[in-house]
C-alpha positions in Angstrom: -127.2 49.6 298.5 -127.2 47.0 295.4 -130.8 46.1 294.1 -130.8 43.5 291.3 -134.4 43.7 289.6 -135.9 40.8 287.6 -138.4 40.4 284.9 -139.3 38.2 282.3 -139.1 41.1 279.6 -138.8 44.8 279.3 -140.2 44.9 275.8 -142.8 47.8 274.6 -145.2 45.0 273.7 -145.8 43.7 277.2 -147.4 46.7 278.4 -147.1 49.7 281.2 -145.4 47.1 284.1 -142.5 46.4 282.1 -141.9 49.9 281.3 -142.8 50.8 284.7 -139.4 48.9 285.9 -137.3 51.3 283.5 -138.6 54.2 285.0 -138.5 52.7 288.7 -134.9 52.0 288.3 -134.1 55.3 286.8 -135.6 56.7 289.4 -133.7 54.8 292.3 -130.6 55.6 290.3 -131.6 59.4 290.9 -131.7 58.5 294.9 -128.1 57.3 294.8 -129.2 53.3 295.0 -127.0 51.0 292.5 -129.9 49.6 290.9 -130.1 47.2 287.5 -132.2 44.8 285.2 -131.4 41.6 284.8 -134.2 40.1 282.1 -134.3 38.5 278.7 -134.7 39.4 275.4 -138.1 38.6 274.7 -140.0 40.6 272.7 -143.3 38.8 272.1 -143.4 36.4 269.3 -139.8 38.2 268.2 -136.6 38.6 270.4 -135.5 42.2 271.1 -132.2 43.4 269.0 -129.9 44.1 271.9 -126.4 42.6 273.6 -126.5 39.6 275.5 -124.9 38.7 278.7 -123.5 42.1 279.4 -124.4 45.0 280.8 -125.6 47.5 278.7 -127.5 50.9 279.0 -131.2 50.4 277.4 -133.2 53.6 277.9 -130.7 55.2 280.0 -130.8 52.2 282.2 -128.3 49.3 283.0 -129.8 46.0 281.7 -128.4 42.7 281.4 -130.5 40.8 278.7 -130.0 36.9 278.4 -131.5 34.9 275.2 -135.0 33.7 275.5 -135.4 30.1 274.6 -137.8 30.2 271.5 -139.3 27.2 270.1 -142.6 27.6 267.9 -144.9 26.3 270.7 -146.6 29.4 272.1 -146.8 28.5 275.8 -143.3 27.1 276.1 -142.2 30.6 274.2 -143.9 32.5 276.6 -142.5 31.2 279.6 -139.2 32.9 278.9 -137.1 29.9 279.7 -133.3 30.9 279.5 -130.2 28.6 280.6 -127.9 31.8 280.3 -130.3 33.6 283.1 -130.2 30.8 285.2 -126.6 30.1 285.1 -125.8 34.1 285.7 -128.1 34.4 288.2 -126.8 31.1 290.1 -123.3 33.1 290.2 -124.2 36.2 290.6 -127.1 36.9 293.2 -125.0 36.9 296.2 -123.6 40.3 295.1 -126.7 41.7 295.6 -128.2 43.0 299.2 -131.7 42.8 297.6 -133.6 41.0 294.3 -136.7 42.9 293.3 -138.5 40.1 291.2 -141.3 41.1 289.3 -144.1 39.2 287.8 -144.8 35.2 288.6 -145.7 32.6 286.5 -142.7 32.8 284.5 -139.2 31.2 284.0 -136.9 34.1 285.0 -138.9 35.1 288.2 -139.4 31.8 289.4 -135.7 31.2 288.6 -134.9 34.3 290.3 -136.5 33.8 293.7 -135.5 29.8 293.7 -132.2 30.7 293.5 -132.2 33.8 295.8 -133.8 31.2 298.3 -131.2 28.6 297.9 -128.2 31.4 298.2 -130.0 33.4 301.5 -130.2 36.3 299.5 -133.4 38.8 300.8 -135.9 39.0 298.1 -139.1 40.6 297.3 -141.8 40.3 294.8 -144.2 42.2 292.8 -146.9 39.8 291.0 -148.1 42.0 289.0 -151.6 41.2 289.3 -151.0 37.5 288.6 -152.6 36.6 292.1 -156.0 38.6 292.0 -159.1 36.4 291.3 -159.4 36.8 287.3 -155.9 36.1 286.4 -156.1 32.9 288.8 -159.0 31.7 286.8 -157.2 32.0 283.5 -155.1 28.5 283.2 -156.0 27.6 286.5 -155.4 23.9 286.2 -151.8 25.1 285.3 -151.4 27.9 287.5 -152.7 25.8 290.5 -150.2 23.0 290.1 -147.5 25.5 289.7 -148.2 27.6 292.7 -148.5 23.9 294.7 -145.3 22.9 293.3 -142.9 25.8 293.9 -144.3 29.5 293.5 -145.9 29.5 296.9 -143.3 28.2 298.4 -141.0 31.3 296.6 -144.1 33.4 297.9 -143.7 32.3 301.5 -140.3 33.0 301.6 -140.5 36.5 300.4 -139.2 39.1 302.9 -142.4 41.6 301.5 -144.7 41.1 298.6 -144.9 44.5 296.6 -148.5 45.1 295.4 -149.7 48.6 293.5 -153.1 48.8 294.8 -155.3 48.3 298.3 -157.5 46.1 295.7 -154.5 43.9 294.8 -153.2 43.2 298.0 -157.2 42.2 299.0 -157.6 39.5 296.6 -154.0 37.9 297.2 -155.5 37.8 301.0 -157.6 34.8 300.0 -153.8 32.1 299.3 -153.1 32.6 303.1 -149.5 33.6 301.9 -146.9 33.8 304.9 -145.0 36.9 303.8 -145.9 40.3 304.8 -146.9 43.0 301.8 -146.7 46.6 301.1 -148.4 48.8 298.9 -146.9 50.8 296.4 -148.1 52.0 293.5 -146.5 52.9 290.0 -145.1 56.2 289.5 -145.8 58.5 286.5 -143.4 60.2 284.4 -144.6 63.5 283.7 -145.2 64.5 279.9 -144.6 67.9 278.6 -147.9 69.8 277.9 -148.6 70.2 274.5 -150.4 73.8 273.6 -153.7 73.3 271.8 -153.6 69.5 272.2 -157.5 69.3 271.7 -157.1 70.8 268.3 -154.2 69.4 267.0 -155.4 65.8 267.8 -158.4 66.6 266.0 -156.5 68.1 263.1 -154.3 65.0 262.7 -157.5 62.4 263.2 -159.1 64.8 260.3 -162.5 65.0 262.5 -164.5 68.1 263.4 -163.1 70.5 266.4 -166.0 70.1 268.6 -165.9 65.9 268.1 -166.0 64.3 271.5 -162.8 61.7 271.7 -163.2 58.5 273.5 -159.5 57.0 273.9 -158.8 53.3 274.4 -155.3 52.8 275.1 -153.7 49.5 275.8 -152.5 46.4 274.6 -155.2 44.6 272.8 -156.2 41.5 275.0 -159.3 39.9 275.8 -158.6 40.8 279.3 -159.2 44.3 278.7 -163.3 43.7 277.8 -163.2 45.6 274.8 -166.1 43.6 273.8 -168.0 44.8 276.7 -166.8 48.6 275.5 -167.5 48.5 271.9 -170.9 46.9 272.4 -171.5 49.7 274.5 -170.4 52.1 272.2 -172.5 50.4 269.5 -175.8 51.5 271.6 -174.8 55.0 271.5 -175.1 55.2 267.7 -177.6 58.2 268.4 -174.4 60.4 269.6 -171.6 62.0 267.7 -168.5 60.8 269.2 -165.0 59.7 267.7 -163.5 56.3 269.2 -159.5 56.0 269.0 -158.5 52.6 269.6 -154.8 52.6 270.2 -152.9 49.4 270.8 -151.8 46.3 269.6 -152.0 42.3 270.4 -152.4 39.1 268.7 -152.9 39.1 265.2 -155.9 36.6 265.8 -157.7 39.0 268.5 -156.8 42.3 266.1 -159.3 40.3 263.7 -161.8 39.7 266.6 -161.8 43.5 267.7 -162.2 44.5 263.9 -165.1 42.2 263.7 -166.7 43.7 267.0 -166.5 47.3 265.6 -168.3 46.4 262.2 -171.1 43.7 264.2 -171.9 47.2 266.3 -171.9 49.7 263.6 -169.2 51.3 265.2 -166.3 51.2 262.2 -167.0 54.4 260.5 -166.4 56.6 263.6 -163.4 54.8 265.0 -159.9 55.0 264.5 -157.1 52.4 264.9 -153.9 54.0 265.5 -152.1 50.6 266.4 -149.6 50.9 269.2 -148.3 54.5 269.9 -145.8 56.0 271.8 -143.4 59.2 272.5 -145.0 62.8 270.7 -148.0 61.0 269.2 -149.5 59.0 272.7 -149.0 62.1 274.6 -150.9 64.0 272.0 -153.6 61.4 271.9 -153.9 61.5 275.9 -153.9 65.4 276.2 -156.2 65.7 273.5 -159.2 63.4 274.4 -162.0 63.7 276.4 -162.4 60.9 278.2 -160.2 57.3 278.5 -161.8 54.3 278.7 -160.5 50.8 280.3 -163.5 48.2 281.0 -161.0 45.4 282.0 -161.9 42.2 283.8 -158.9 42.9 286.3 -156.1 45.3 286.4 -154.1 44.7 289.3 -153.0 48.8 288.5 -153.7 50.4 285.7 -150.5 52.4 283.8 -152.3 53.9 280.9 -155.3 55.0 284.0 -152.8 57.1 285.4 -151.0 58.2 282.3 -154.2 59.8 281.1 -155.2 61.5 284.7 -151.9 63.0 284.6 -152.7 64.3 281.1 -156.1 65.9 282.8 -158.6 63.2 281.0 -160.7 61.7 283.2 -161.3 57.9 283.0 -164.5 55.9 282.7 -163.3 52.0 284.1 -165.2 49.1 285.7 -164.4 47.4 289.3 -161.9 44.9 287.6 -159.4 48.1 287.7 -157.6 48.5 290.7 -157.8 52.0 290.9 -161.6 52.5 290.9 -162.1 53.1 294.3 -159.4 55.8 294.4 -161.4 57.5 291.0 -164.5 57.5 292.8 -163.0 58.6 296.3 -161.5 61.6 294.3 -164.1 61.9 292.0 -161.6 62.1 289.1 -163.6 59.6 287.1 -166.4 57.0 287.0 -166.7 53.3 287.5 -169.5 51.2 286.1 -170.3 47.7 286.1 -168.7 45.3 283.7 -171.5 44.9 280.9 -172.3 46.7 277.8 -175.9 48.5 279.5 -174.1 50.3 282.3 -171.2 51.2 279.9 -173.2 52.8 277.8 -175.5 54.4 280.1 -172.1 55.8 282.0 -170.9 56.9 278.3 -174.4 58.7 277.9 -174.4 60.4 280.9 -170.5 61.6 280.1 -171.6 63.0 276.7 -174.6 64.7 278.1 -172.2 66.6 280.9 -168.9 67.3 278.7 -168.1 70.6 281.3 -167.9 67.9 284.1 -165.4 66.0 282.1 -163.4 69.2 282.2 -164.2 69.4 285.6 -162.8 66.0 286.6 -160.1 66.3 284.2 -158.4 69.0 286.1 -158.9 67.7 289.6 -157.2 64.3 288.1 -154.0 66.1 287.1 -153.6 67.8 290.2 -154.2 64.9 292.5 -151.7 62.8 290.2 -149.0 65.4 290.7 -149.0 65.4 294.2 -149.2 61.9 294.6 -147.8 59.8 291.7 -144.4 60.9 290.6 -141.9 58.6 290.6 -139.4 60.4 292.1 -141.8 60.1 295.2 -142.6 56.7 294.5 -138.5 56.1 294.9 -137.7 57.4 297.9 -140.7 55.2 299.6 -139.2 52.2 297.9 -135.9 53.1 299.1 -137.0 53.2 302.9 -138.6 49.8 302.2 -135.7 48.1 300.8 -133.8 49.7 303.9 -136.1 48.2 306.3 -135.9 44.7 304.6 -131.9 44.5 303.9 -132.0 45.4 308.1 -134.4 43.2 309.2 
């Protein structure tokens, strides 16, 4: 079985869904599947320093990078047009049994589906939450036109749509697409436990051993609801806590976030640590007391799963598609997306620290039993086989 994964970017700046593709392909290879990735050298406002046009090993995964068109106009640059990628897809998609396309409303994904249609090669599409209501409302007129002109036909012609949660699938139902769908979540690569992580993190941040740490770890973007989160924490200045803000984003929005921290008087108890990865990221996840993600919309929430796997309960909003699982399994808290509700939930958490530990232990056990990449890959192989044989 030969599978081609197509995605606009696998750069770290593009967040969890892009990184999930690397882990997914690695897990598929472990199961004996011949899988590789085709993408662009996109790296946000920059370009990845990688070899172009040839198969190369990138983070232990076979990847072919192609040059992204990079004009000064931000919206055009973000579309990730690549003539080289188009040429390669046209001449090579017939060498694969199935194409797994990740993302929509982006040139590499649209081109891959369109070419696969013309070449009569089966494909499935993982929309990455772009069919959820909140996402469709961002740039509504452009997306409506895009859907009408080509993307809806691409989606309808797919053998299946790959959703990561029931909520994402339910929201996409409103579009009345013709293709079938299946739900398969992202997996998680279990990090090595760090002994005395709580103490080590507090030493690194130079705060008291008994300080409660609230962690936000995600791309800094208006979608993440940081205005509500920061406003809520500003209502808790009578409580003692440390807010760790991990992640980066557009420079203009980072300035806005900094202004919000000062406006709500929590800059003194906030540690902005920027983009993190590797051991420091694991230390943050394993050493914090609670993870916060108050997003308008998340089709999955990779960082939430990472926190739960580290034994840290999460406080999220209903727009995060994992909300029903957190409530059902009692491994976190779900609160409405407004500052008063978020503040009230945090006050409850700060008053009930032993409960956080209990939920964290339960969360770790649940994730290890249900979200490892090996188990996800086995289910994905069965799905591929069913599509190819249909």
